[in-house]
ZAKE-779989 format. One record per residue (C-alpha): x, y, z. Coordinates in steps of 0.001 Angstrom, whole numbers, plus 500000, padded with zeros to 6 digits. Layout:
! ZAKE-779989
   east  north     up
      X      Y      Z
...
! end
This chain:
! ZAKE-779989
   east  north     up
 156619 104785 068878
 159660 104013 071004
 162205 106700 072124
 165052 106612 074551
 164663 108616 077461
 166453 109366 080909
 165253 110612 083996
 166901 113765 084704
 166476 113090 088510
 167244 109304 088746
 169753 108802 085963
 167568 105431 085023
 167698 105176 081184
 165096 103567 079700
 163645 102501 076063
 159959 103984 076442
 157036 103710 074343
 155761 107361 073833
 153087 109073 071317
 154018 109718 068021
 155041 113635 067199
 153055 115911 064497
 154630 117611 061806
 154261 121288 062498
 155098 124666 060176
 158475 125015 059139
 159916 121204 060059
 159749 118116 058873
 158608 114736 060287
 161519 112159 059951
 161234 108319 060323
 164832 107722 061801
 167240 104885 060029
 169722 105445 062145
 171376 107572 064686
 174732 108021 066404
 175530 107850 070416
 177902 110386 070819
 179794 108735 073754
 181750 111845 074941
 178665 114159 075116
 175912 111989 075528
 178026 109893 078457
 178557 113887 080062
 174637 114485 080193
 174372 110600 081587
 176791 111318 084118
 175465 114346 085653
 171891 112826 085369
 172974 110112 087530
 174664 112259 090395
 173194 112910 093358
 170924 116146 094006
 174200 117577 096498
 176682 116331 093411
 174212 118176 090742
 174619 120919 093167
 177987 121566 093204
 179085 120958 089694
 176176 123575 088744
 176937 126780 091647
 175192 129171 088799
 171870 127168 089336
 172423 126887 093269
 172652 130785 093322
 169214 131077 091479
 167506 128328 093936
 168473 130478 097033
 167619 133778 095357
 164232 132375 094972
 164137 130933 097931
 164595 134362 099423
 162168 135773 097223
 159708 133515 097108
 159628 131090 099928
 161257 127946 100809
 157953 125787 099957
 157654 127451 096299
 161323 126994 095401
 160989 123391 096428
 158206 122304 094344
 159357 124297 091134
 163022 122525 091684
 161724 118967 092024
 159256 119731 089057
 162489 120692 086942
 164098 117512 088252
 161191 115537 087254
 161164 116255 083748
 161925 113520 081230
 165384 114077 078954
 165573 113007 075375
 168909 111704 074383
 170833 111767 071146
 171620 114638 068676
 172845 113084 065484
 171207 111033 063574
 169715 110137 059979
 166316 108946 058499
 163429 109458 055794
 160850 112388 055702
 157261 111154 056279
 155509 114497 056336
 156464 118343 055432
 155121 120699 057234
 153579 123910 055891
 155937 126543 054738
 158804 124069 053209
 156564 122687 050166
 158661 122094 047461
 162259 122397 049841
 161611 118789 051118
 159130 115921 049631
 158056 113001 051687
 160386 109972 050986
 163657 112062 050728
 166530 111088 053031
 168106 113446 055439
 170321 113747 058025
 169275 115728 061061
 170873 117803 063917
 170051 119108 067417
 169781 118186 070916
 166084 117192 071764
 165060 117017 068265
 167506 114531 066595
 166684 112199 069166
 167196 108308 069206
 163472 107703 068289
 161793 106268 065522
 160071 109768 064450
 161727 113190 064958
 160135 116737 064291
 163009 118733 062935
 163088 122647 061729
 164427 122948 058240
 167830 124552 059400
 168500 121630 060950
 168104 119163 058202
 170211 118449 054944
 169899 116194 052289
 171890 112593 051859
 173563 111321 048608
 172149 108644 047222
 175567 106738 047528
 175729 107459 051503
 174325 104856 053805
 171902 106070 056413
 174751 105227 058784
 176919 107384 057377
 174697 110344 057009
 173970 109729 061031
 177537 111111 061562
 176534 114905 059892
 175941 116557 062943
 179254 115271 064347
 180831 116084 061685
 179573 119673 061922
 181103 120087 065157
 184461 118755 063960
 184400 120980 060691
 182959 124174 062651
 186111 123823 065259
 188169 123488 061978
 186798 126658 060550
 187316 128288 064125
 191062 127473 063215
 191423 129301 059898
 193957 126741 058670
 195078 126843 055295
 197047 124997 052763
 200185 123567 053970
 199397 124646 057732
 200566 122303 060575
 197760 121489 062890
 197757 119444 066036
 194683 117205 066851
 194676 116871 070687
 192186 113669 071340
 191353 111337 068536
 187790 110651 069827
 184845 110410 067717
 185235 114357 067004
 188937 114558 066959
 188998 111881 064156
 186459 113696 062002
 188520 116563 062225
 191632 114942 061349
 189940 113987 058280
 188710 117219 057566
 191781 119195 058013
 193868 116535 055200
 191186 116891 052879
 191348 120698 052888
 195461 120258 052644
 196491 120731 056310
 199457 118969 057920
 198171 117205 060742
 199566 115892 063592
 197429 113791 065930
 197829 113324 069501
 195850 110718 072366
 196952 108043 075144
 195555 105718 072546
 197640 103880 070239
 194902 102067 068439
 192987 105722 067706
 196145 107088 066949
 196862 104222 064241
 193127 105043 062970
 193925 108884 062397
 197377 107976 060917
 195071 105781 058221
 192894 108623 057953
 194989 111278 056872
 197453 111963 059579
 200843 112809 058847
 202402 112611 062356
 200906 110555 065521
 202062 110511 068955
 201041 108990 072366
 200703 111457 074771
 203412 110816 077905
 205918 109697 075758
 209142 111644 075178
 210293 113617 072373
 206807 115213 071508
 208020 118777 071163
 211552 117917 069094
 209589 115808 066879
 207080 118816 066464
 210168 120781 065680
 211322 118370 062938
 208020 118502 061397
 207600 122370 061055
 211303 123585 060454
 211610 124556 063941
 208380 126721 063662
 206029 125014 065903
 202208 124095 064881
 200227 127219 063143
 197091 125749 065421
 195915 123638 067759
 192285 121860 067947
 191910 120693 071307
 189158 117720 071167
 189708 116032 074391
 187233 115336 077242
 188942 115822 080521
 188692 117847 083511
 192438 118469 083877
 193975 121665 082109
 196934 119969 080303
 195450 120246 076921
 195846 124193 077418
 199389 123768 078540
 200456 121177 075991
 198936 123428 073222
 200910 126838 074548
 204326 124365 074058
 203394 123220 070509
 202115 126123 068777
 204063 128820 066910
 204246 132307 067486
 200890 133821 067312
 199304 130217 066875
 195471 129946 067220
 194373 127339 070030
 190477 126299 069444
 188405 124105 072184
 185801 121633 070431
 186264 119496 073137
 185334 120177 077108
 188701 120169 079310
 189983 122360 082058
 190226 125858 081247
 193124 126771 083415
 196011 128090 081624
 199559 129672 081837
 199206 133255 081427
 202818 133702 080153
 202784 131065 077867
 199909 132401 076068
 201102 135949 076071
 204620 135284 075164
 203464 133435 071606
 200098 135988 071819
 198346 133582 071484
 194874 133229 070474
 192247 130544 072497
 188797 130896 071527
 186008 127903 072068
 184104 127111 068836
 180466 126985 068804
 179248 123708 068553
 177861 123217 065068
 178529 126310 063943
 176899 130098 063652
 173137 129987 064418
 173814 127261 067245
 171696 127845 070067
 170141 131048 068051
 166121 130252 068261
 165457 132693 065228
 167816 130362 063140
 167287 127129 064708
 163302 126946 065657
 161924 129779 063310
 164056 129369 059737
 165465 132538 059798
 168453 132899 057840
 171570 134614 058075
 172738 136799 055326
 175411 134486 052915
 177746 137501 052746
 178231 138009 056364
 177647 134424 057245
 178823 131764 054938
 179333 128782 056912
 175954 128169 059311
 175432 125320 061426
 172857 124168 058309
 175709 124494 055715
 178356 122402 057780
 175634 119659 058545
 174768 119976 054521
 178695 119811 053691
 179657 117182 055969
 177164 114986 054202
 178067 116089 050859
 181569 114870 051526
 180583 111619 052577
 179697 110686 048835
 181549 107833 047044
 181256 110132 043761
 184400 112049 045283
 188226 111472 044409
 188638 111881 048367
 185631 111697 050500
 184818 112010 054315
 184660 108166 055198
 183028 107791 058541
 182206 104079 058336
 185751 103336 059607
 184685 105245 062446
 182040 102473 063281
 182675 100361 065792
 179450 098728 067189
 176202 098337 065861
 172650 097881 067618
 169319 097101 066880
 167216 100320 068107
 165266 097881 070632
 168708 097056 072152
 169275 100621 072854
 169817 100276 076727
 172550 097731 075802
 174140 100044 073835
 174329 102239 076490
 175604 100103 078885
 178640 099356 076480
 178980 103245 076428
 178932 104176 080065
 180467 100920 081218
 183889 101569 079927
 184893 098201 080045
 184909 097566 076140
 186864 100081 073637
 184296 102001 071727
 183942 105010 069399
 181260 105555 066595
 178055 103093 068120
 175382 103286 065767
 171575 102464 066440
 169533 100864 063601
 166137 101209 062980
 164906 098722 060476
 162786 099651 057281
 159264 100893 058361
 159512 100311 061454
 158569 104158 062380
 155018 104476 060718
 152902 107023 062543
 150257 106330 064388
 146760 106800 063952
 145224 106655 067446
 141716 106982 068345
 140529 106793 071943
 137420 104977 073227
 134823 107541 073763
 133289 107819 077010
 130365 109763 078250
 131473 113065 080733
 129840 112634 084155
 127240 114902 085299
 128565 116804 088128
 131968 116049 086973
 134718 118117 084995
 136562 116028 082745
 139663 117740 081673
 142021 117796 078454
 144882 119815 078669
 146824 120885 075798
 150285 121836 076096
 153032 120796 079333
 155684 123426 079433
 157749 124369 082509
 154850 126584 083855
 152149 123742 083283
 154500 121115 084630
 156161 122828 087447
 152655 124711 088809
 149248 123986 087109
 149468 120339 086537
 150361 119576 089830
 147477 121372 091394
 145136 120099 089090
 146059 116371 090100
 145391 117245 093783
 141885 118498 093056
 138851 115805 093890
 136297 116778 091690
 138319 116383 087835
 139352 113347 085696
 142212 113843 083946
 141283 112625 080342
 144077 113067 077591
 147222 115449 078123
 148411 116680 074503
 152286 118073 073822
 154046 118873 070984
 156536 115797 072536
 155901 112107 072708
 157896 111865 075775
 156635 114953 077582
 152877 113689 077141
 153962 110058 078198
 156077 111360 081127
 153215 113800 082268
 150535 110979 081735
 152476 108886 084501
 153295 111548 086667
 149620 113148 087318
 147607 110292 086193
 145866 111509 082744
 144041 108232 080946
 145557 108973 077463
 148809 110793 075919
 149057 112182 072878
 150409 114431 070249
 147308 115267 068325
 145199 117780 069168
 142151 116630 067455
 142164 113557 069926
 141157 116293 072708
 139011 118436 070479
 136922 115397 069189
 136471 113725 072320
 132942 113769 073312
 133586 112899 076980
 136225 115720 077355
 133705 118681 079017
 136992 121000 079735
 140036 121778 078469
 142781 123665 079955
 145214 125446 077101
 148995 126131 078364
 150517 126188 074788
 152558 128969 073826
 151230 132431 073767
 151128 132765 069986
 148560 130093 069408
 145794 130769 072889
 143068 132778 070885
 142807 130116 067623
 143331 126951 069851
 140831 128735 072214
 138255 129488 069626
 138739 125911 068628
 137916 124596 071940
 134587 126771 072330
 133876 125562 068897
 133342 122662 070226
 130941 123397 072949
 133718 122754 075643
 134491 125197 078192
 138271 126521 078484
 140820 127811 080484
 143463 129572 078385
 146712 130532 080277
 147435 134397 079704
 147318 135869 077094
 144259 135327 075747
 145248 137102 072491
 147967 138972 070866
 146150 141515 069273
 142233 142696 068734
 141788 140365 065687
 142824 137298 067486
 140720 138578 070345
 137726 139037 068537
 138133 135923 066986
 137668 134242 070381
 134756 136502 071329
 133060 135128 068049
 133389 131570 068907
 131940 132340 072669
 129146 133953 071579
 128312 130500 069403
 129372 128205 072252
 127216 126767 075291
 131029 126422 076883
 132667 129368 078716
 136122 130526 078543
 138629 132274 081724
 142032 133422 081503
 145013 132420 083619
 144681 135527 085646
 145336 133480 088713
 146528 136489 090932
 142828 137565 091243
 142044 134543 092863
 144797 134567 095506
 143703 134634 099088
 145519 137743 100127
 144009 139600 096925
 140340 138659 097870
 141154 140135 101227
 142658 143283 099952
 140024 143816 097824
 137256 143052 100233
 138860 145468 102728
 138758 148346 099665
 135324 147934 098788
 133956 149006 102133
 135802 152822 101601
 133619 154046 098989
 134830 156403 096662
 138220 156200 094044
 140924 154795 094731
 144713 154968 093990
 147128 152028 093160
 150597 151557 092583
 151596 148183 091451
 155513 147492 091350
 156551 144831 089774
 160429 143713 090062
 160272 141215 086516
 164290 140140 086350
 165601 140077 082981
 164511 137723 080212
 167164 136095 077787
 166937 138107 074643
 166723 134902 073007
 163711 133253 074746
 161107 132688 073075
 158345 134901 074845
 160078 137680 073022
 159187 136337 069383
 156652 138395 068161
 154596 135410 066843
 155011 132681 069529
 155164 135288 072530
 154582 138304 072064
 156920 139798 074481
 156720 140394 078187
 153660 143402 078088
 151477 140919 076637
 152761 137591 078449
 153301 139193 081869
 152272 142607 082414
 148708 141220 081503
 148453 139714 085220
 148671 143295 086920
 146357 145168 084286
 143942 142352 085675
 144631 142523 089311
 144413 146573 088860
 140846 146152 087694
 140078 143590 090075
 141432 146161 092983
 139780 149320 091835
 136747 147179 090901
 135769 149718 088127
 136041 149479 084480
 138887 150476 082986
 138318 153875 080815
 141648 154810 079368
 145549 153510 079004
 148465 155374 078372
 151705 153854 078841
 155533 155226 078759
 158484 153127 078258
 162232 153421 079157
 164821 153141 076315
 164367 149872 074707
 166948 147073 075655
 167717 144168 073172
 165211 141648 073671
 161744 143998 073704
 160323 146430 075934
 161109 145373 079463
 160899 148721 081458
 157473 150863 081248
 155081 152566 083339
 151487 151893 082439
 148465 154484 083795
 145037 153137 084150
 142058 155757 084677
 138556 153785 085775
 135184 154855 084940
 134976 155622 088685
 137774 157992 089032
 140142 155596 090349
 143683 155540 089001
 146358 152652 088825
 150248 153171 087764
 151873 149995 087235
 155562 150311 086866
 157210 146995 085262
 160780 146489 085153
 163671 144174 084320
 166074 146311 086005
 166046 145242 089309
 167986 142068 091196
 165816 138561 091760
 166745 138310 094949
 164289 141331 095724
 160520 141128 096325
 158896 140700 092716
 155913 142156 093294
 154435 145151 095772
 151197 146543 095519
 150244 149634 097149
 146518 150389 097551
 144788 153765 098745
 141236 154780 099223
 139189 156647 101942
 141897 156731 104618
 142875 153383 104434
 146502 151539 102908
 146206 148491 101898
 150067 146696 101126
 150860 143156 099619
 153982 142456 099508
 154861 139379 096741
 151911 137617 097972
 153839 136479 101349
 152111 139464 103476
 149058 141891 103822
 149754 144957 105770
 146319 147013 106311
 146786 150519 107877
 143699 152032 109320
 143034 154732 112171
 146826 155160 112717
 147385 151138 113579
 148667 148723 110833
 147555 145024 110629
 149781 142312 109012
 148911 139092 107962
 151482 136683 106799
 150948 133820 104469
 152474 130092 105426
 153606 130456 102033
 153648 131991 098724
 150023 131824 097270
 149443 133178 093865
 145956 132014 093528
 146865 129133 091237
 145182 125977 093308
 141947 128714 094174
 141961 129540 090382
 141710 126143 088862
 139538 124834 091823
 136643 127568 090473
 137052 126601 087412
 136550 122390 087758
 133442 123798 090041
 132352 125722 087620
 132665 123185 084799
 130886 120637 087223
 127637 123042 087642
 127264 123935 084121
 128602 127456 084869
 128815 130473 085064
 132367 130926 084556
 134048 131763 087572
 135528 135097 086338
 133064 137631 084375
 133938 136941 080782
 133718 140391 079743
 135627 141966 082501
 138309 139403 081071
 138088 140693 077494
 138002 144300 078905
 141800 143572 080540
 142688 142161 077513
 141945 144837 075473
 143497 147081 078014
 146804 145359 077541
 146992 144890 073733
 145951 148843 074712
 149512 149517 076166
 151082 148614 073346
 148791 150955 070960
 149771 153455 073590
 153543 152805 072868
 153275 152861 069180
 151059 156076 068897
 152609 157866 071811
 149004 158841 073564
 146212 157694 075779
 144084 154945 074590
 140333 154803 075499
 139069 151198 075127
 135765 152390 073847
 137430 154331 071019
! end
């Protein structure tokens, strides 16, 4: 399919051919018929992408601080690679569109149907693309008498509606709307529909004339004298009951003007991005309420609501973003005595193939425009059924398929994989077509797809890297093994014992092997520390401290079905590392947590007892400053001490002397891990790490959760 993509690094925008997306549970696949270019929002995104690296840094000092912290902690080389990889991500444009459902995902049977017309919302979801996969809470059915072009305004209308609801305007209230661009025009209409008396303010007389025709009682060109007197005359000297700022400017003048026009204890709501400096005295003396409207409404930026289809109790949250979208589209119906007329806002129409011309209009500023619509035509976006021609896997060579290309895969795994000499990168499969296409071009894959079966059923592929979200690692690993291919699956292998047993069963019937992305066991400093400890017989005592840093509560890692939490998602690394350093099987696991904060268990200690009498204590916390060293491991055995600090230094103390080895840069073993896997596949096995040992550490990680739940020590052989 075709999709509008922008380079985050260079700002270059183009219409590209990318793999079709696939429908998934809780989502619908929509063939787009029309999409709206929101000039203000999208121009802001485009302008940022076109900035130089220095200008980007100046615009986002918060990100610069994070980069500096990472550089101090992990070193310049690791930080530079991470930053450049993030800047290289393809940026899909668009967030307000309409189309026809092509396929319905599991769980939505009866709620939606193929052939149904819907409006769709969401940055990165309702893209300027021939096909889009959108979750249930971001689509709304379109009335028969509403055109596709009109329905494409649904999301922008929801933004205006959410801002209007934040005002709390009532019948007869006088509301000033500062800025009558696209959102402002829609707000004027919505306010007029509910019986408010609207004052429209802008610098553009033509837009004010349109606002007047759409229901504004008073319009005024900003900068002309007499505005305060006109407002006083209209309101009987009271002032505006509320002010909606829908302007886009770096200046804070809209806030100053709002305070001047507002009555005592009025509301001022920001729905546009403006400067935020305001006169304290002006706001204090009138006791004004100043707030920022949250995009489409309640539910926005909540992954549970948007991506996972969670509902809010209607008694507590009546007007979510889903309901705002639905109501905006309903109000467009011609069957109503008074309707939301968005057709009057369309100034330009372009065929989708001419999308680059449309963006030149929007970003060039040479021609006045308001609503710019892309039309896709009938039947243009039919899902592909692609089959890649089969080839025979070369003997002594690893031919790789990769499933999943999230941030970690793009910034760490794929760059290292592309540098290995004895691997052929055959097919990259991701959920989103633009990610697959970009990864194909960046890392040199022969093919890009969104269909997992094109990887699993390709006889030329003899190895698969699974780098998807945690929740389907076990299922995908079992499916890969069932095809006879070997698999490197990112940690964790499984989220519970049932999933783990499924992988074990699949492995017992497969000629392929599996390994898990426990890269730290392959790190050069780990291997040196392990070799040193092995020369000292007897039990070992290990202390592993992890300053993990806080994770946003809304992160997918914390979602039970997708991520399983940080214990399964990251603590597993250090259980495996302890197993490697101790060199003995784990016998028991006991865990104790600090008070659980919102977002899951992030602070705990875990004690591992090994069969040879060794002990390991892992202290994992999100409480620390991330500028401090993330990982420090202290290992004691037979009169010696080995200390690894953040994989930058290894200090060995013995006989009263300390010898410190410094690494050229942080090396956590990713390259060595991938190289070992590729060599093992090319040589026909065995796996680069003992598979039974990997199952053991995976089971021990699951046992941590069991210990926390039951409050007892868990034996792995229980």
